[in-house]
PANUMI-42206 format. One record per residue (C-alpha): residue number from 0; residue in one letter; x, z, y. Coordinates in Angstrom, 2 decimals, padded with zeros to 5 digits, m for minus. Example, Ala and Ser with C-alpha at 12.3 -4.5 7.8 and 13.67 -1.06 7.14 Angstrom:
2
PT:n:res:east:up:north
PT:0:a:012.30:007.80:m004.50 $
PT:1:s:013.67:007.14:m001.06 $
REM end
This chain:
263
PT:n:res:east:up:north
PT:0:m:127.30:101.93:084.83 $
PT:1:s:124.82:103.14:087.47 $
PT:2:d:121.93:101.06:088.78 $
PT:3:t:123.63:101.02:092.19 $
PT:4:t:126.84:099.63:090.70 $
PT:5:t:124.89:097.03:088.74 $
PT:6:s:122.97:095.93:091.84 $
PT:7:g:126.15:095.70:093.86 $
PT:8:s:127.83:093.61:091.19 $
PT:9:l:124.88:091.23:090.97 $
PT:10:q:124.74:090.85:094.74 $
PT:11:e:128.41:089.96:094.87 $
PT:12:e:127.96:087.55:091.95 $
PT:13:v:125.21:085.74:093.86 $
PT:14:r:127.27:085.63:097.06 $
PT:15:e:130.31:084.19:095.32 $
PT:16:y:128.24:081.67:093.38 $
PT:17:y:126.63:080.25:096.52 $
PT:18:r:129.84:080.38:098.53 $
PT:19:a:131.30:078.11:095.86 $
PT:20:k:128.23:075.86:096.05 $
PT:21:a:128.62:075.58:099.82 $
PT:22:a:132.25:074.57:099.33 $
PT:23:e:131.16:071.93:096.82 $
PT:24:a:128.44:070.53:099.07 $
PT:25:e:129.54:066.96:098.48 $
PT:26:t:128.59:067.20:094.79 $
PT:27:s:125.09:067.61:093.40 $
PT:28:g:124.09:070.68:091.44 $
PT:29:a:121.06:072.59:090.28 $
PT:30:c:120.79:076.33:090.51 $
PT:31:c:117.87:076.49:088.18 $
PT:32:s:118.75:074.11:085.37 $
PT:33:p:121.79:072.53:083.77 $
PT:34:d:120.04:069.16:084.06 $
PT:35:p:120.44:067.69:087.59 $
PT:36:r:118.11:064.81:086.69 $
PT:37:t:115.05:067.02:087.06 $
PT:38:f:116.15:069.77:089.47 $
PT:39:g:118.07:069.84:092.74 $
PT:40:p:118.14:066.42:094.49 $
PT:41:a:115.90:064.86:091.82 $
PT:42:a:112.95:066.91:093.13 $
PT:43:y:113.03:064.80:096.30 $
PT:44:d:112.67:061.33:094.83 $
PT:45:e:110.08:060.38:097.45 $
PT:46:i:112.46:060.83:100.39 $
PT:47:g:113.07:057.56:102.17 $
PT:48:p:116.39:056.34:103.59 $
PT:49:g:117.41:058.19:106.74 $
PT:50:t:114.90:061.03:106.28 $
PT:51:a:117.70:063.54:105.73 $
PT:52:p:121.50:063.28:105.56 $
PT:53:d:122.93:062.56:102.12 $
PT:54:a:125.01:065.73:102.40 $
PT:55:a:121.87:067.83:102.75 $
PT:56:l:120.24:066.17:099.76 $
PT:57:l:123.30:066.56:097.55 $
PT:58:a:123.58:070.23:098.53 $
PT:59:s:120.06:070.96:097.30 $
PT:60:l:120.11:073.75:094.71 $
PT:61:g:116.39:074.21:094.31 $
PT:62:c:113.72:073.60:091.71 $
PT:63:g:111.09:071.78:093.75 $
PT:64:n:110.10:070.38:097.13 $
PT:65:p:108.42:073.23:099.02 $
PT:66:s:108.01:071.33:102.28 $
PT:67:a:105.62:069.04:100.41 $
PT:68:v:104.04:071.88:098.40 $
PT:69:a:103.09:073.70:101.60 $
PT:70:e:101.33:070.65:103.07 $
PT:71:l:102.86:071.21:106.50 $
PT:72:r:100.99:070.07:109.58 $
PT:73:e:101.93:069.09:113.12 $
PT:74:g:102.68:071.98:115.45 $
PT:75:e:103.10:074.69:112.79 $
PT:76:t:105.81:077.35:112.75 $
PT:77:v:107.63:077.42:109.40 $
PT:78:l:110.08:079.87:107.85 $
PT:79:d:112.37:078.75:105.02 $
PT:80:l:113.61:081.72:103.00 $
PT:81:g:117.10:080.95:101.74 $
PT:82:s:117.58:077.71:103.64 $
PT:83:g:120.93:076.84:102.04 $
PT:84:g:122.29:073.45:103.09 $
PT:85:g:119.26:072.78:105.27 $
PT:86:l:117.38:070.05:103.40 $
PT:87:d:113.99:071.79:103.41 $
PT:88:v:114.51:072.83:107.03 $
PT:89:i:115.12:069.22:108.04 $
PT:90:l:112.14:067.88:106.08 $
PT:91:s:109.90:070.61:107.49 $
PT:92:a:111.06:069.92:111.04 $
PT:93:r:110.05:066.28:110.66 $
PT:94:r:106.65:067.23:109.21 $
PT:95:v:105.70:069.73:111.95 $
PT:96:g:106.96:067.46:114.74 $
PT:97:p:108.31:068.31:118.18 $
PT:98:d:105.50:070.78:118.89 $
PT:99:g:106.36:072.77:115.77 $
PT:100:r:109.32:074.98:114.92 $
PT:101:v:111.26:075.73:111.77 $
PT:102:f:113.33:078.85:111.10 $
PT:103:g:115.96:078.63:108.37 $
PT:104:l:117.09:082.01:107.03 $
PT:105:d:120.21:082.46:104.91 $
PT:106:f:122.58:085.35:104.16 $
PT:107:l:125.81:083.35:103.95 $
PT:108:e:127.83:082.13:106.93 $
PT:109:e:129.08:079.25:104.78 $
PT:110:m:125.58:077.99:104.04 $
PT:111:l:124.50:078.38:107.66 $
PT:112:a:127.51:076.36:108.81 $
PT:113:l:126.68:073.64:106.28 $
PT:114:a:123.03:073.63:107.37 $
PT:115:a:124.00:073.45:111.05 $
PT:116:r:126.08:070.32:110.41 $
PT:117:n:123.29:068.70:108.42 $
PT:118:v:120.67:069.56:111.05 $
PT:119:e:122.89:068.05:113.75 $
PT:120:d:123.43:064.91:111.67 $
PT:121:a:119.66:064.64:111.12 $
PT:122:e:119.08:064.85:114.88 $
PT:123:v:116.21:067.30:114.63 $
PT:124:e:115.94:069.73:117.53 $
PT:125:n:113.09:072.05:116.52 $
PT:126:v:115.19:074.13:114.10 $
PT:127:v:116.52:077.69:114.51 $
PT:128:l:118.99:078.98:111.91 $
PT:129:l:119.06:082.74:111.33 $
PT:130:k:121.48:084.95:109.44 $
PT:131:g:119.81:087.66:107.43 $
PT:132:t:118.29:088.62:104.11 $
PT:133:i:114.88:087.81:102.70 $
PT:134:e:114.34:091.55:102.18 $
PT:135:s:114.59:092.16:105.95 $
PT:136:i:113.51:089.05:107.84 $
PT:137:p:114.77:089.04:111.47 $
PT:138:l:111.47:087.87:113.00 $
PT:139:p:108.55:089.72:114.63 $
PT:140:a:105.35:090.37:112.71 $
PT:141:g:102.66:087.72:112.62 $
PT:142:t:104.74:084.87:114.04 $
PT:143:v:104.94:082.35:111.18 $
PT:144:d:102.24:079.94:110.02 $
PT:145:v:103.90:078.92:106.77 $
PT:146:i:106.61:080.35:104.53 $
PT:147:i:108.49:078.07:102.17 $
PT:148:s:111.28:078.88:099.73 $
PT:149:n:113.10:076.94:097.04 $
PT:150:c:114.33:078.87:094.01 $
PT:151:v:115.48:081.87:096.05 $
PT:152:i:113.03:084.74:095.56 $
PT:153:n:114.13:085.13:091.95 $
PT:154:l:117.64:085.95:093.23 $
PT:155:s:116.47:089.06:095.07 $
PT:156:l:117.13:092.48:093.58 $
PT:157:n:114.31:094.02:095.62 $
PT:158:k:111.38:091.69:095.22 $
PT:159:p:108.68:094.12:096.50 $
PT:160:a:110.56:094.20:099.82 $
PT:161:v:110.59:090.38:099.93 $
PT:162:f:106.83:090.16:099.38 $
PT:163:a:106.17:092.88:101.97 $
PT:164:e:108.30:091.01:104.51 $
PT:165:m:106.54:087.72:103.82 $
PT:166:a:103.17:089.36:104.44 $
PT:167:r:104.49:091.00:107.62 $
PT:168:v:105.81:087.88:109.33 $
PT:169:l:102.91:085.61:108.32 $
PT:170:a:100.25:085.18:110.97 $
PT:171:p:096.64:085.81:109.92 $
PT:172:g:095.48:082.67:108.15 $
PT:173:g:099.08:081.77:107.31 $
PT:174:r:100.15:080.65:103.87 $
PT:175:l:102.95:080.42:101.33 $
PT:176:g:104.16:077.23:099.63 $
PT:177:i:107.00:078.23:097.33 $
PT:178:s:109.00:076.60:094.56 $
PT:179:d:110.53:079.06:092.11 $
PT:180:v:111.39:079.61:088.47 $
PT:181:v:108.69:081.70:086.80 $
PT:182:a:108.54:083.18:083.30 $
PT:183:e:105.68:083.08:080.87 $
PT:184:d:104.10:086.52:080.50 $
PT:185:r:105.26:086.73:076.89 $
PT:186:l:108.92:087.09:077.90 $
PT:187:s:110.35:090.53:078.61 $
PT:188:p:113.02:090.94:081.32 $
PT:189:e:115.61:091.21:078.55 $
PT:190:e:114.45:087.93:077.00 $
PT:191:r:114.67:086.21:080.38 $
PT:192:a:118.25:087.42:080.80 $
PT:193:e:119.14:086.02:077.39 $
PT:194:r:118.19:082.54:078.61 $
PT:195:g:120.40:082.36:081.69 $
PT:196:g:122.27:084.24:084.39 $
PT:197:h:121.00:085.81:087.59 $
PT:198:s:122.77:083.39:089.92 $
PT:199:q:121.34:080.47:087.95 $
PT:200:c:117.80:081.67:088.81 $
PT:201:i:116.83:082.62:085.27 $
PT:202:a:117.50:086.32:084.61 $
PT:203:g:115.76:087.43:087.81 $
PT:204:a:112.64:085.29:087.38 $
PT:205:l:109.28:086.99:087.72 $
PT:206:s:106.51:086.41:085.21 $
PT:207:v:103.22:084.83:086.25 $
PT:208:s:101.46:088.21:086.18 $
PT:209:e:104.25:089.89:088.15 $
PT:210:y:104.10:087.20:090.82 $
PT:211:r:100.34:087.61:091.15 $
PT:212:e:100.57:091.41:091.24 $
PT:213:l:103.23:091.41:093.97 $
PT:214:l:101.25:088.96:096.10 $
PT:215:d:098.08:091.01:095.70 $
PT:216:a:099.90:094.27:096.50 $
PT:217:v:100.78:093.01:100.00 $
PT:218:g:097.35:091.53:100.69 $
PT:219:l:098.12:087.85:100.05 $
PT:220:k:095.09:086.19:098.49 $
PT:221:d:094.04:083.09:096.54 $
PT:222:a:097.30:083.18:094.63 $
PT:223:e:098.09:080.37:092.25 $
PT:224:v:101.11:079.81:090.04 $
PT:225:v:101.36:076.33:088.55 $
PT:226:f:104.12:075.31:086.13 $
PT:227:t:105.69:071.92:086.83 $
PT:228:q:108.53:071.57:084.32 $
PT:229:e:110.53:073.61:081.85 $
PT:230:a:113.73:075.31:083.00 $
PT:231:a:114.44:077.15:079.73 $
PT:232:d:112.42:078.36:076.76 $
PT:233:g:109.48:080.22:078.28 $
PT:234:l:110.65:079.68:081.87 $
PT:235:h:109.40:076.97:084.20 $
PT:236:a:109.87:075.55:087.64 $
PT:237:a:106.62:076.41:089.38 $
PT:238:i:104.61:075.99:092.55 $
PT:239:i:103.32:079.25:094.06 $
PT:240:r:100.71:079.30:096.79 $
PT:241:a:098.88:082.14:098.54 $
PT:242:r:097.43:082.91:101.96 $
PT:243:k:097.11:085.80:104.39 $
PT:244:p:093.42:086.40:105.19 $
PT:245:a:092.44:085.30:108.69 $
PT:246:g:090.81:088.68:109.28 $
PT:247:a:094.01:090.63:108.59 $
PT:248:l:094.86:091.10:112.29 $
PT:249:a:091.32:092.08:113.23 $
PT:250:a:091.26:094.70:110.49 $
PT:251:a:094.57:096.17:111.64 $
PT:252:e:093.39:096.27:115.27 $
PT:253:a:090.16:097.97:114.28 $
PT:254:e:092.03:100.62:112.35 $
PT:255:c:094.22:101.40:115.37 $
PT:256:a:091.37:101.39:117.90 $
PT:257:p:090.16:104.68:119.39 $
PT:258:g:088.61:106.61:116.57 $
PT:259:g:090.46:104.54:113.97 $
PT:260:g:092.65:105.99:111.29 $
PT:261:c:096.17:104.68:111.97 $
PT:262:c:096.98:107.01:114.83 $
REM end
């Protein structure tokens, strides 16, 4: 089987898995662990009544609470990669307030429809839902203050493209606050695959070193990867943070100025 065929099969597997999850939105589940007590809705135990619709909470398939990890502030523009049923979009919209904006990006019509219903029920108005992939984000460069994501990057089959896109759309001084499943460096890709499937966020997990290397390669600095709980032997739910240097725009402008090198 060719690499192209394998990639196509995995992509379709992921699509079908999350289509089924959208159809089962009234039941809780966890994409990253067979134990729903510690993943999925359980990661949001601090949410008070009325903060988000029950349907959005029960549709959570993540491995953390990135809207809290990112320490969102009033007036910020936020992008949620793989927004699913909309829980993190809703929580982020409340955190940034009416002067802020939240983009929710997902590749499935079914998930976007579910998120739209949950956003309407939550009565938040500063949300824009976008259809697209995390490898080709449909936003201009330098327009987002914060990127969040909840157990989605490990699903990508082209992770360098995802990291390049995150760096592109982040404004100088912007930051990442991501929840993901991450492997210990001792595990090979084959060993990760032995512990769980791709759609369940295990086989495609990056190692700590790989995460740091990909962040560094696109110019995102001060990277930290902190394990929070075990997802499988040698794999953990983790918090990942990094930032885009505030001088990134100035450096690019200087390079393209008369006498610079980009032209």
